C-alpha positions as CSV (number, residue, x, y, z in Angstrom):
1,X,-6.2,10.4,-1.4
2,X,-5.8,11.8,2.1
3,X,-4.2,8.5,3.5
4,X,-1.7,8.6,0.7
5,X,-0.7,11.9,1.6
6,X,-0.6,11.2,5.4
7,X,1.8,8.4,4.4
8,X,3.9,10.7,2.7
9,X,4.4,12.6,5.8
10,X,6.1,9.5,7.2
11,X,8.3,8.6,4.2
12,X,11.3,9.8,5.7
13,X,11.0,7.8,9.0
14,X,10.0,4.7,6.8
15,X,13.2,5.0,4.8
16,X,15.3,5.6,8.0
17,X,14.2,2.2,8.8
18,X,15.1,0.8,5.5
19,X,11.6,0.6,4.2
20,X,10.6,1.2,0.6
21,X,7.1,2.6,-0.1
22,X,4.9,1.7,-2.9
23,X,1.1,1.5,-3.6
24,X,-0.3,-1.2,-6.1
25,X,-3.8,-0.5,-7.6
26,X,-5.6,-1.8,-10.5
27,X,-5.6,1.7,-12.6
28,X,-3.5,2.5,-15.5
29,X,-0.2,3.8,-15.3
30,X,-1.1,7.3,-16.7
31,X,-3.6,7.6,-13.9
32,X,-1.4,6.6,-11.1
33,X,1.4,8.8,-12.3
34,X,-1.1,11.8,-12.4
35,X,-2.3,11.0,-8.7
36,X,1.5,10.7,-7.4
37,X,2.1,13.9,-9.0
38,X,-0.9,15.7,-8.0
39,X,-0.9,14.7,-4.3
40,X,2.9,15.3,-4.1
41,X,3.8,11.9,-3.5
42,X,7.5,10.8,-3.1
43,X,6.8,7.1,-3.6
44,X,5.3,5.4,-6.6
45,X,1.8,3.9,-7.3
46,X,2.2,0.8,-9.4
47,X,-0.5,-0.6,-11.6
48,X,-1.5,-4.0,-11.5
49,X,-4.6,-4.2,-14.0
50,X,-4.3,-7.8,-14.3
51,X,-4.5,-8.1,-10.4
52,X,-1.5,-10.6,-10.5
53,X,0.4,-9.2,-7.7
54,X,-3.0,-8.3,-5.8
55,X,-4.0,-12.0,-6.2
56,X,-0.6,-13.3,-5.0
57,X,-1.5,-11.6,-1.7
58,X,-5.1,-12.4,-1.7
59,X,-6.2,-9.1,-1.9
60,X,-8.7,-9.2,-4.9
61,X,-11.9,-7.3,-4.0
62,X,-14.4,-9.2,-6.5
63,X,-16.8,-6.4,-8.0
64,X,-15.6,-3.8,-5.5
65,X,-14.9,-1.2,-8.3
66,X,-16.8,1.1,-10.4
67,X,-19.1,-0.8,-12.6
68,X,-18.6,-4.1,-10.7
69,X,-15.0,-4.3,-11.9
70,X,-12.6,-6.4,-9.6
71,X,-10.1,-4.1,-7.5
72,X,-7.8,-4.5,-4.6
73,X,-8.8,-4.4,-1.0
74,X,-7.5,-1.6,1.0
75,X,-4.4,-3.2,2.6
76,X,-0.9,-2.3,4.1
77,X,1.5,-4.9,3.8
78,X,5.2,-5.3,5.3
79,X,7.4,-7.5,3.3
80,X,11.0,-7.9,4.7
81,X,14.2,-7.9,2.6
82,X,13.7,-11.8,2.0
83,X,10.1,-11.5,0.5
84,X,8.7,-12.7,3.8
85,X,5.2,-11.0,4.8
86,X,5.8,-9.7,8.2
87,X,2.4,-7.9,8.8
88,X,-0.7,-7.0,6.9
89,X,-3.6,-4.7,7.6
90,X,-6.5,-5.4,5.4
91,X,-10.0,-3.7,5.4
92,X,-13.1,-3.8,3.5
93,X,-13.6,-0.2,4.2
94,X,-11.2,2.1,2.2
95,X,-11.6,4.8,4.7
96,X,-10.1,2.8,7.3
97,X,-6.4,2.5,7.0
98,X,-3.6,2.1,9.5
99,X,-1.9,5.3,10.7
100,X,1.7,6.1,9.9
101,X,2.3,5.4,13.7
102,X,0.9,2.1,13.4
103,X,3.1,1.1,10.4
104,X,6.2,2.3,12.2
105,X,5.2,0.3,15.1
106,X,4.9,-2.9,12.9
107,X,8.1,-2.3,11.3
108,X,9.9,-1.9,14.7
109,X,8.2,-4.8,16.0
110,X,9.1,-6.8,13.0
111,X,12.8,-5.8,13.3
112,X,12.9,-6.6,16.8
113,X,11.9,-10.4,16.1
114,X,15.0,-12.8,15.3
């Protein structure tokens, strides 16, 4: 949860750059709403229990969840206004996440490209 709260600290900087922030996980809507509320997040955690969005980005972690259920790999994806993926960070270790500074640098680099 600390990575979600760390991202929350940079939400305003992300929004100044025209970015919207959302998390996507397999958990139910109610679980995600409680997580966002309890962590004080100003962005949504969206539910993808059928893994359709997760599969669209090739992020399924087969057997990675409790009791061997499929979940998403930990990932950050920067998608531009046209729906083009401009940057990704995928890890097999959920404890390793890009820092907010890394995300901001990726956004700035993407914006600088024609």
